[in-house]
N, C-alpha and C positions, 0 to 999 in steps of 0.2 A: 298587335292584336288585329283581328279582322275588322272590329268596329271602329277602327281609326280611319277607314276609307272616307268617312264623312268630311275630314279635313280637306281631302283633295276635291271632293265633289263641291264643297262650298267656297274654298278659296284656293285656287290652283297655283298661285305664285307666292305662297308663304309656307315655310316649314314650321312645325310646332313641336320641337323636341322637348319642350318644357312640360308637356302634358304627361308623357310617359318617359321616364328616365331609367337607365340601367347603368351598371358600373362596368367599365372595361379596364383592365390592368394596363397602366401606362405611366411612364415617368414624366415628370414635368419637363425635364431637361430635353428628353428625346423629342418631345412634341411641342416644344416652344415655337409659336408662330413666327417670332422674330427670326428664328433660324431659317425657316422657309422663305420668308420675305427677302432676307439678305441674299440668299442663294438663287432666287428667281428673278427674272427680268421685272423691272419696275413698271408694271402696267396697271391701269385702273383696276383695282380689285376690292373685294369685301372678304374679310375673314371672320367667320363665326365659329361656334363650337356646338357639337352634339355629344351625347354621353354614351352612345353605343354604336356599333357597326350596323349598317343596313343588313337585312336578311336576304334580300333578293333584288335583282334588277328587272324582274318580270312584273310589270304592273298588275295584270289581272290576278296574279297569284299572291300579291302583297297582302299581308294581314297586319302589318305593325308600322309603328312609327319609332324612330325617324325613318324616312325613305326619300328617295331622290325625285320623286315623280312631279312634285309641284314645280321643279325647275325645268324638267326635261320633256314634259308632255303638255298638250293642250286638247281640249275637247271642242265640240261645236259651239257651245256657249260658255260663258263665265258669269259669275255673280259678283257684282261690286259690293265689297264689305262695308263701304260708307253709305251707299244709298239703298242697298238691298236689291237693286234692279238687276234683271238678267241682261247681259250685254253680249254683243256678237263676238265670237272668237274665230275659229277656222270657218264657221259659217258667217257670211256677212249680213244675212237677213233670213227671216222665215215668215211663213204664212200659215195660219191656223184655219181649218175649215170651219164653216158655220155650225156643224154639229159637233165640233171639238174632238173629232175622232182622227183627223189627219193633220199632220204638221210636215210642211215641205220646207226644207232648208236649201238655200242657195249658198254654195261653197265660194270662197274667195278665188280669184283667178291667179294662176301661177304659183300656187303653193308648192313648197318643196320639203323633202326630208333633209335630215342633217348630212346625208351623203350626196345630195344634189338631185336625187330622183324625184320625179313629180309626185305630189300628194293629191289624190283624186277622190271622187265619189266612191270609186272601187275600194279604197282604204276604209271608208266609212262602212261600206257593206261587209267587208271582211272583219272589221273590229266587232261589229254587232252579230252578224249571222254566224260567223265561223268561231267566235270567241265568247262573247258575252251571252249569247243565246244558245250556245252549244253545251248540252248537258254533259259532255265528256270533259269539259273544262270546269273544275271546281272553283269558281270565282264568286266572290261576294257581290260583285257588280250586278249579278243577276237578281239579287234581292231587291235592288232599287228599281228593277224593271218589272217586277211581278204586279199584276193589276187584278183587283177584285178578289172575291172569296176563293176562286179557284186558282189564283196566282197565274193568270194567263199572261203571256208575254206579247210585246208588240211585234208587228212585222216590218221589215225594212226592205225597201226596194228602190232601185235606180230609176229616176225619171228621165234624166239625160246626163250629159257630161259634167253639168254644174249642179244638178239638183238631185236630192235624195228625199224620199218620203217615208215617214214613220206613221203607222196606222195602229191605233190602240183599240182594244176590244170594247172599251167604255171610257167616258170622260175621265181624265186622270190629271187632277190639277197640278201636281208637282213635277209633271213630266219635263217640262221646259227647264225648270230650275235645277233639277238633280240628275235626271237620267242623261240629259244631253251633255253634261259636263264630264262624262267619262272619256278617258283618253282615246284618241284615235291612234291606231297602231299600224305599222307598215307591212302591208301585204307581201311586198316583194321580198322582205326579210324573213317573214314568219310563216307564210303560207305552207311551205314544204313541211315545217315541223308540226302542223295541224294534221296533215294527211298521212304523214309517216308515223307508223306505230312502233312501239318498243316490244320487247319480248312478251310483256304482259297485255298487249293489245291496246295500250294506252297511247295518246298522242305524245310524240316527242317534245311538243310544246311545254309539257309539265316539267321538264328538266332544262328548258331553254333559258338563257339569259340569267344564270345565277351570278352570285357575286364574284365568281372566278372568271367571268367572261372578260376578254380584253375590251377595255373601253372603246376602242375604235370599231368594234363589232356591234355596239349598241346604236341603233338608228332611231332617232328621236325627232319631235317637231316643236319642242318647247323653246324658250329663250336661251337655254344652255344645254350643252351636251357634256357627257362625262369625259374628262381628259385623263384622270389618274385616280386610282384607289389604292392606298397603302393601308392594309388591314391594321386596325387598332391605332392608326396614326392620323390619316387625313383622307378626305375626298376632295378632289379638284375638279371644278366645272370650267369649261371654256365657252365663250359666247358662240351661239350657233349662227354661222354666217348666212344661213338660209332661213332664219326666222322671219316671219312675214311682216312684223310691225315696223313701221317707219314714222318718224315724227313729222310735223307739219311742213318742215323744210326738206323732207325726203331723205333724211339721214336714217341709217339703219338703227334699230334698237334690238337689244338693250345697249346702254352706253357703257356699263361696267364690263370689262373684258373677262375677268376671271373671278370665280367665287371659290373660297376655300373653306371647307368645314374641317376644323380640327376635331379629332375624336379624343376626348379627355376623360379622366376617370371620375370626376365628380363636379358638382356645382361649385365647390370650394376652389378646385383647380381652375375653372373657368373664370371665377372672380379674380384670382391672382393674375391670370394672363390678360384679362381686360385692364386691370389697374396698371399693369406694366406696359400697356400699349400694344400687346400682342394680338388682341381681339378688337374688332370694330363694333361689336354689339354684344349685349348679354341680356338675357331675361333676368329682370330684377325680382328676386324672391324677397319676402318680407323681412328676413333677417339681415339682408344686404342693403335695404333701402336707406336707412339713416346713414350708414357709412358712405354710400355712394353720393347721396344727395349733397352732402357738404363738399364733395370733390368735383361737382359738375364743372365749374369755371376753370379750376386748375387742370382738370383732366380733359378739357375741351369736348365734353359730351353733354347730352341732354337726356333726362329721364322722362319718357313719354308714359302718360297714364291714360289708357283707353277705357277706364271704367271696368265693370265687372267682366271677368273673362268669359270666353264663349264656350268653356267646358264646365262640366259638373263633376264634383267628387263625391263619392258615397261609399259606404260599406254594403255588402250584400251577403246573404246567406245562401248556401246550396240547398235549394228546395227540390232537387231531383230525387225521386223516390225509386228510381230504377236500379237495375243490377246489371253487371257484366259477368258472364260466365258464372252465374249463380251468386256472385258476391255483391252486396249492396255498395253502391258508390259512397253513400253516407251511412255511418253507424245509425241503425234504426232508432236507437234511443235519442240521438242528437237530431235526426230527421223529424222525429215527433215534435221536438222543441221548436225547430226552425220553421216547420209548417203550421205552427200555431200563431195566428195573426197577433194575439195579445202579447206573445213573446217578442215579436218584432217591434211592436209599438212600445213595449217597455224599454227595449234597447234605445229606441229613438228618444224617449223621454229622459233616459239616464245619461245621455251624453251632453255635456255642458258645452254646447256649440259657441255660446258667447264668450266663454273663457278661451275656447280654441281660437276664435277670432281675435280676441285681445292679445293673447300671449303668442301663439304660434305664428299668427298673421299680422301681428302689431297693428290691428285694427284696419288693415289695408284690404278690405273685402266686405262682402255681405253674407248673411246667412242664406243658404240655398234651400229652397223648399219645393222646387219643381224640377222634373227632368228636362224641361225646355229652357233654353237660354233666355235671359230676361230681355234681351234685344228682340226676340221673336215676336211678331205681331199676334201670335197665338198663345203667348204666355199669360197666365192669369196669376195675379198677386194674392197674398192673404187677405187683402182688403176686398178682393172680389170673391172670397169664399174658399180659398185654398186652405186646406187643413195644415196646421203647423204643430211642431212638437217642441215647445219650449221646455227648457230644463226643469224637470219636476220628478226627482227620484221617488218621492212618496207616491205619486201617481203611478209610476213604473212598478213599485212593489204591489200596489193595489191590483193592477192588471195581472200581474204574475200569480197573485194568490187567487184571483178570479179564475185563472186557467188551470188551477190545481197544483201550482207549485207552493212550496212552503220553505220555512227557514229552520235549520237545526240549531243546536245550542251555541255553536261557534258563529252563527250569523250567516252561514254559507246557504246559497239557494240549492234546494234539491227538488226533484220532480216528485210526482205522486207515487213512484216506485222506489224512492229513496236514492236515485242517482244524483250525484253532485253535478251542477250545471258547469261544465268546463268544455271549452272548445278553442280551436286555433284560429287566429286572424292572420292573414298573409297580405303582404304587399311587396312592391319591388324595392330592393335595397339600393342605396345610393341617392335616394330622393329624401333629403333631410326634412322637408315639410311633411311628407307622407310619414316618415319614421316618427316625427314628433306627434302627428295626429294619432297614429296607432298607439304610442305610448300613453297618450291622454285617455283614449278610448279604454285601454286596459285598466287604467286607474279608475275611470269614472264607473265602469261596469262592476269593479270590485265593490263599490259602495252599495250596490244592490245585490251583493252575494255571488256574482258570477266570477269565474276564474277564466281569464282570457290569456292564451298563450301566443303572444304577438311575435310573429317571425317574418322579418324582411328576407326575401329570397333573391337570388340572381334573376334577372329579368326573364331569360329563356326558361328557367325552372318554373317560375311563377306562372307564365302564360301556358306552359305545357299542362299545368294542373287545372287551370280554370277553362281551358278550351279544348283539351285533348283527353287527358286521363279522367278529369272531372272528380278527382278524389281530393276534396278539400271541404273545410267546414264554412269558412267566411273569408271574404277578401275586401281590400280597400284599393280603390282604383278610380281613374278619372275617364270621362267620356265626353267626346266632342259634341256639342249641341249647337247647330247652326240656326238659320232663320226659318228653314222649312222643316216642320216636324217629321215629314215622311222620310227625310235623310236618316232618321233613326228607326225606321220601320223594322229593320232586321234585328234591332234590339228588343222590340216589343211583340213581334209576330212569334208565336210558339214554334213556328217552323224556321225562323230566322237563324242566320249563321252566327248572330251575336247575342242570342237570347241567354245572357250570362247566368241568370239565376236558376234556370231550368233548361240546360242546354241539351238538344238532341245531338246524337252522334253526327259528325260531319263526314263528308266523303273520304273513305279510306280508313275510317276509324271502326273499332269494334262495335257491333250492335248493343243496344241497351234493351233489356227486358223490363216491362212494367213501368215504362215512362208514362206520367200522368200530367194532364193540364188542368189547373184549377179553374172554376167557373169565372172568377174575376180576371184571371190571366187571359182566358179565351176572349172575354168581353173587351179587354183592352186591345187585343189583336184586331178584333172585328171593327172596333171604332177607328183604328188606324186605316183600315181599308175604306171605311165610310168616309173618313175625312179626306182621303186621297181622291175619292169619287166626287166630292161635293165642289162645285165651282164658285159657290157664293161665299165670300170671305167671312161674312158675319156668321153664317151657319157653320163654316169650318172652325171658327173660333169656339162656337158652342160645343162642337164635337170634341176638339182637343182639350177643352176645359174638363170634359167628362173624363178624358184619359188621365189628366193630371190629378183630378180628385180621386179617382180609383187607385192611382199609384200611391198617393199619400194616405189613403185609407188602408190599403193591404200591404204597403211598404216592401215591395221586392227590393227597393233600394232605400237605404236611410241616408238622405242627403245631408251634407255637412256644411261646408264653407266654400263660397265662391270668391276666390282671390281677385284682386284687381289685376288687369293686364298691364304689367309694367315692363318697360324695356329701355335700357341705356344705349344710346347710339351716338357715335362720334359725329361731331359737327362738320366733318369733312364730306358729308353726303347731302346733297340737294334733291329735293323732291319727296321727302318723307311725308306721308299722309297716314299717320298712325291710326290704327283701328283695333279694337278688342277682337273683332272677328278676323281681321286680316294681319294684324301685327305691323311691323315696321316696313317690311319689304314685299308686301302683297303686290305692289305696282313696281316690281323690280325693273321692268323694261323702261321706266321713266326716270329712274334714279340715276344721278350723276356723282362722280367723284370731283370735288371742287378744289383740291389742293394738289 
């Protein structure tokens, strides 16, 4: 999904396949990592697993996780997930003007691409001016660069051979932390695809670097380059010999020569492979924790606990009132329910989140009440006035009756016109936690008379419904939430490419007639603009406090449980600095294999 770009913006050296999972048909024997290990040269390597194939190798067009870009690309800056500080990456330093409208970056000397070609200021200009700021390229990166009510974009110019200047139309607090983390792309490999048009007059770049591209044609600047991709089996990365980092002794980094991502069919399969020694690390879901904890010493691994995860999980209703070719996206009867705030609040009160935490999550998590990660300095807690929806089915029924709903003799909920309240809830199949959550939600809502048709779908089918056709009732999904609220601006802006609950058509999609924006919805979007403009941190927190309060009052998302960030890692790796925001391998360039 397009809204998972946040992961790359916030943490560029860690992949987060546990947030979104999908099933890919694969036999355990055919994809046993041990088979690959025995056949390959024994070099320092890390073997992990992901649950689905990548959808593209073209970074600006990527809308989904898992993807390869955290390993293959770097930006001007990087955010340390331990300290939260912005650190140099391809740029060695920067200067901000007194009026906060100009930022001049000085690039590192002698940077190179993975093919040995020089990486220069011209590549920065190309990446921004020709791709990210180019309206002919439908990239979600542009959402992170829009500034102010009119969504003005920065200008980028070359100062000299080492320096590049960004000018913003007004002060923009998150510019350094989010916008400059975007991948820098190779002009020498991609420029021609921007200027050359296809039969429809579109840049050939839109079909460049798909997953069928031979790995040696992909030019990158990150710690690793793609060496091999076997569909539905594995992705193999090899250390980029031209990567810029070196340790204090002048040794090239990263130290690990090869990274292998096995593509497996489910989390259960990953668990079997990890326990048999075929995988070096695995995300530990709650149902696996007790089993793995007692095997730490015997299995020569350690379970790291980073505290609450940096993602939020929620259900959402389709609030889109629009039509396509005269046909409503949502059944008008259901749309009336979903767009009634008391209906959404009743759903929130009717879900027993504490039982969900105790049973599905085995107590390994916290109740989530905000769209912001608890680690964010702008997060406000219930103690600071954030509204919460503790389990209260009686209150849920009262709210429904207040909104004109009633109960028939069978205890079924019906609306004022006598229509039984029944809707479908979708999620991605293969994620056992999500499937358990959906099953409980179905049961909980039945207690207040609602019939929920819970349907896990193949990942591609699911994402097509919630971001393309927009023909769905409700969904259950997760969203990455970093330290900087503006990284999620495209979720909250009514014009944003990830405005899930009331999505506008995206580039290339059929138009929508009658699309409406609710006053509270517009207000949240305006507050995000205001928050990005404000440079005083205390005032920014006040602004983002309002966004959280409005979100919890009007409930475009019903937040559920935030699991602890747990990962089991073999003890053969040195240099692990685990973080909920970055995971186990965010500092992959520093990590060594010690056996």
